[in-house]
C-alpha positions in Angstrom: 30.8 15.2 -3.0 30.0 12.2 -5.2 28.8 10.3 -2.2 26.2 12.9 -1.4 25.1 13.1 -5.0 24.4 9.4 -5.0 22.0 9.9 -2.1 19.7 12.1 -4.2 17.1 10.9 -6.6 18.2 11.5 -10.2 16.3 11.4 -13.5 17.4 7.7 -14.1 16.0 6.8 -10.7 12.6 8.4 -11.6 12.3 5.9 -14.4 12.5 2.9 -12.0 10.3 4.7 -9.5 7.7 5.1 -12.2 7.9 1.5 -13.3 7.6 0.1 -9.8 4.9 2.6 -8.9 2.9 1.5 -11.9 3.3 -2.2 -11.0 2.3 -1.5 -7.4 -0.8 0.4 -8.6 -1.8 -2.5 -10.9 -1.3 -5.1 -8.1 -3.4 -3.1 -5.7 -6.1 -3.0 -8.3 -5.9 -6.7 -8.8 -6.1 -7.3 -5.0 -9.3 -5.2 -4.8 -10.8 -7.1 -7.7 -10.0 -10.5 -6.3 -11.3 -9.7 -2.8 -14.6 -8.5 -4.3 -14.9 -11.7 -6.4 -13.8 -14.2 -3.8 -15.3 -12.9 -0.6 -19.2 -12.7 -0.4 -20.8 -9.4 0.4 -19.2 -6.0 0.5 -15.6 -7.2 1.2 -13.7 -4.1 0.0 -12.5 -3.5 3.6 -10.2 -6.6 3.2 -8.5 -5.4 0.0 -5.5 -3.9 1.9 -4.8 -7.3 3.4 -4.5 -9.0 0.0 -2.6 -6.0 -1.4 0.0 -6.4 1.4 0.3 -10.1 0.6 1.1 -9.7 -3.1 3.0 -6.4 -3.4 6.0 -7.3 -1.1 8.2 -8.2 -4.0 7.6 -4.8 -5.7 8.4 -2.9 -2.6 11.6 -4.9 -2.0 12.6 -4.3 -5.6 12.1 -0.6 -5.2 14.2 -0.5 -2.1 17.0 -2.5 -3.7 17.0 -0.7 -7.1 16.5 2.9 -5.7 17.9 2.9 -2.1 17.3 6.6 -1.7 15.0 8.6 0.5 12.0 9.7 -1.4 11.5 6.7 -3.7 9.2 4.9 -1.3 7.4 8.1 -0.4 6.6 8.8 -4.1 5.4 5.2 -4.7 3.0 5.4 -1.7 1.8 8.9 -2.4 0.6 8.2 -5.9 -2.0 5.8 -4.6 -3.1 8.3 -2.0 -3.5 11.0 -4.7 -5.5 8.5 -6.8 -7.9 8.0 -3.8 -8.2 11.8 -3.4 -8.8 12.7 -7.1 -11.2 9.8 -7.6 -13.7 11.4 -5.2 -13.1 9.3 -2.1 -13.1 10.7 1.4 -10.5 13.6 1.3 -8.7 12.2 4.4 -8.1 9.0 2.5 -5.0 10.7 1.2 -3.5 11.2 4.7 -2.8 7.5 5.6 -1.0 7.0 2.3 1.2 10.0 2.8 2.0 9.2 6.5 2.6 5.5 6.0 4.8 6.0 2.9 6.9 8.7 4.6 7.4 6.6 7.8 8.3 3.5 5.7 10.8 5.6 3.8 12.3 7.0 7.0 12.6 3.5 8.5 14.2 2.1 5.4 16.6 5.0 5.3 17.7 4.5 8.9 18.6 0.9 8.0 20.3 2.1 4.8 17.8 0.1 2.7 19.8 -3.1 3.3 18.9 -4.6 6.7 16.2 -7.3 6.2 14.4 -6.7 9.5 14.5 -3.0 8.9 13.0 -3.4 5.4 10.4 -5.8 6.7 9.3 -3.3 9.3 9.3 -0.6 6.6 7.0 -2.7 4.4 4.6 -3.4 7.2 4.2 0.3 7.8 4.0 0.9 4.1 1.2 -1.6 3.7 -1.1 0.8 5.6 -0.9 2.9 2.5 -4.0 1.3 1.1 -6.2 1.8 4.2 -7.4 5.4 3.5 -10.9 4.5 2.2 -11.1 1.5 4.7 -10.4 3.8 7.7 -13.3 6.0 6.6 -15.6 3.0 6.2 -14.8 1.4 9.6 -14.3 4.5 11.7 -16.5 7.1 10.1 -19.5 5.2 8.6 -21.8 8.3 8.4 -19.4 10.3 6.3 -18.7 7.2 4.2 -22.5 6.7 3.6 -22.8 10.4 2.7 -19.9 10.0 0.3 -21.6 7.1 -1.4 -24.8 9.1 -1.8 -22.9 11.9 -3.4 -21.5 9.4 -5.9 -25.0 8.3 -6.8 -25.4 5.1 -4.8 -28.9 4.1 -3.7 -30.1 3.2 -0.2 -30.1 -0.6 -1.0 -26.5 -0.4 -2.0 -25.5 1.5 1.1 -27.3 -1.0 3.3 -25.4 -3.8 1.6 -22.1 -2.1 2.2 -22.6 -1.9 6.0 -24.3 -5.3 6.3 -20.9 -7.0 6.6 -19.3 -4.5 8.9 -19.3 -5.4 12.6 -17.7 -3.9 15.8 -14.7 -6.3 15.3 -14.1 -5.8 11.5 -11.5 -3.0 12.1 -9.5 -5.1 14.5 -9.7 -8.2 12.2 -8.6 -6.2 9.1 -5.6 -4.5 10.8 -4.4 -7.7 12.4 -4.7 -9.6 9.1 -3.0 -6.7 7.3 0.1 -6.9 9.6 0.3 -10.6 9.2 -0.1 -10.4 5.4 2.5 -7.7 5.2 5.0 -9.8 7.2 4.4 -12.8 4.9 4.4 -10.7 1.8 7.6 -8.9 2.8 9.4 -12.1 3.6 8.3 -13.6 0.3 9.5 -10.5 -1.5 12.9 -10.7 0.2 13.3 -14.4 -0.8 12.2 -13.6 -4.4 14.9 -10.9 -4.5 17.6 -13.2 -3.3 16.5 -16.3 -5.3 15.7 -14.8 -8.6 16.4 -11.1 -9.2 19.9 -11.0 -7.7 20.9 -14.0 -9.7 19.4 -12.6 -12.9 21.3 -9.4 -12.4 18.2 -7.2 -12.1 19.6 -5.6 -8.9 
């Protein structure tokens, strides 16, 4: 009975989920800001790549601190809900929910301990931030209409699509996978080298 109880998310777990979700949200925002500042033109489509590179440690901490099904789903869904309620393309919510749920399921299968399992989980989870990007790359007309509804003028919209080519989607998703692998491995090493020794987990 106690074993089953430990598999469910409790009030104390929600505190840690809230902390790591907030950190994840902040780091994703930092990634978007850095991409815009460092890459010329409308470079927003590359923000999921940098986010995947720098949030691996947060994901691995979450998996280690709250190794229960639902924690990863909650963390990923919050960002999707933010996309939805901030007026972005309604379907921007779907990639966040699907990727978070799949990542949670994969981590659960590997009992939140297997390194390769967690790495695969993180790669899937990293697609959590691609909702708005998917619309930009695969549904440009609806993205342009969304920008008009948000008060953007024609010059701004032209500038948005000036940097988008037929190969942008492939480049973004390949780089995203590579960045997630690097970020995930880095996160696992940080857990082992610093957080375990410090008694955080």
